[in-house]
C-alpha positions as CSV (number, residue, x, y, z in Angstrom):
1,X,-3.9,-12.2,-18.9
2,X,-5.6,-9.1,-18.2
3,X,-7.7,-9.1,-15.4
4,X,-9.0,-5.8,-14.2
5,X,-10.3,-6.2,-10.5
6,X,-6.6,-7.4,-9.9
7,X,-4.9,-4.4,-11.6
8,X,-7.3,-2.4,-9.8
9,X,-6.0,-4.0,-6.4
10,X,-2.4,-3.5,-7.4
11,X,-3.1,0.2,-8.0
12,X,-5.3,0.5,-4.8
13,X,-1.6,-0.8,-3.1
14,X,0.3,1.8,-4.6
15,X,-1.9,4.5,-3.7
16,X,-2.3,3.0,0.0
17,X,1.5,3.0,0.2
18,X,1.7,6.7,-1.0
19,X,-0.9,8.0,1.4
20,X,0.9,6.2,4.1
21,X,4.5,6.8,3.6
22,X,4.3,10.3,1.7
23,X,6.3,8.6,-1.2
24,X,6.1,5.8,-3.8
25,X,6.9,2.3,-3.4
26,X,8.9,1.9,-6.6
27,X,11.3,4.8,-7.6
28,X,13.9,5.0,-10.3
29,X,17.4,5.7,-8.8
30,X,19.5,8.9,-10.0
31,X,22.4,6.9,-10.9
32,X,20.4,4.4,-13.1
33,X,20.9,4.9,-16.9
34,X,17.7,3.7,-18.1
35,X,14.6,2.1,-16.6
36,X,15.9,-1.4,-16.4
37,X,16.6,-1.6,-12.7
38,X,13.1,0.2,-12.1
39,X,10.9,-2.0,-14.1
40,X,12.8,-5.0,-12.5
41,X,12.3,-3.9,-9.2
42,X,8.2,-3.5,-10.1
43,X,7.9,-6.9,-11.7
44,X,10.2,-8.6,-9.1
45,X,7.9,-7.3,-6.8
46,X,11.0,-5.7,-4.7
47,X,9.1,-3.4,-2.0
48,X,10.6,-2.2,0.7
49,X,7.8,-1.0,3.7
50,X,9.4,1.7,6.2
51,X,9.5,0.5,9.5
52,X,7.6,3.3,10.9
53,X,4.3,1.5,9.3
54,X,2.1,-0.8,11.5
55,X,2.6,-4.1,10.6
56,X,-1.2,-4.9,9.9
57,X,-0.9,-1.8,7.2
58,X,2.2,-3.4,5.7
59,X,0.4,-6.6,5.3
60,X,-2.4,-4.6,3.6
61,X,-0.1,-3.0,1.3
62,X,2.1,-6.0,0.4
63,X,-0.9,-8.1,-0.6
64,X,-2.2,-5.5,-2.4
65,X,1.1,-4.8,-4.7
66,X,1.5,-9.0,-4.9
67,X,3.2,-9.8,-8.2
68,X,1.0,-12.6,-8.9
69,X,-2.4,-12.1,-9.6
70,X,-3.6,-15.0,-8.0
71,X,-2.4,-14.5,-4.8
72,X,-3.0,-10.7,-4.8
73,X,-5.6,-9.2,-2.2
74,X,-8.9,-9.3,-3.5
75,X,-11.4,-6.2,-2.5
76,X,-13.2,-8.7,-0.3
77,X,-9.9,-9.6,1.3
78,X,-9.1,-5.9,1.6
79,X,-12.6,-5.3,3.1
80,X,-11.9,-8.0,5.9
81,X,-8.5,-7.2,6.5
82,X,-7.6,-6.4,10.2
83,X,-5.9,-2.8,9.5
84,X,-9.2,-2.0,7.7
85,X,-11.6,-3.2,10.6
86,X,-9.6,-1.3,13.2
87,X,-7.2,-3.7,14.7
88,X,-5.0,-1.8,17.2
89,X,-1.7,-0.3,15.8
90,X,0.4,2.2,16.6
91,X,-0.1,5.5,15.5
92,X,1.6,6.5,12.3
93,X,3.9,9.6,12.5
94,X,3.6,12.7,11.5
95,X,5.6,13.5,8.1
96,X,6.4,17.2,6.9
97,X,4.7,16.5,3.4
98,X,1.3,15.6,4.8
99,X,1.2,17.8,8.0
100,X,-0.8,20.2,6.1
101,X,-3.7,17.6,5.7
102,X,-6.1,18.4,8.3
103,X,-9.0,15.8,8.7
104,X,-11.8,16.9,10.7
105,X,-14.5,14.8,12.3
106,X,-12.7,11.8,10.9
107,X,-14.7,8.5,12.0
108,X,-12.7,5.9,9.8
109,X,-13.7,3.5,7.5
110,X,-16.1,0.9,8.9
111,X,-16.8,-2.8,7.8
112,X,-18.3,-5.9,8.8
113,X,-15.5,-8.3,10.0
114,X,-16.3,-11.9,10.1
């Protein structure tokens, strides 16, 4: 069943993964002859989050890239997630692919956590 908000949240998870890791969560392997394995990893939710990603952030990504749209995080879940509300976590490692980005005067995202 078509559910635009759930689809948008899944896409947000893909984008967040890409921003945090400088890579895509699902990739086609060179040895694969067709897209069957690639598609089955997506449909099966076979997601591997690198160990350098803080656990709170990984939890948010997993909640967004949940295969079952009924269990997938909603926008409200995202806004109240500990990672979004400033839960303490270790600093993300610097990646050569994202070192050229400079964030000046970044104050973070604020939200009301209940």
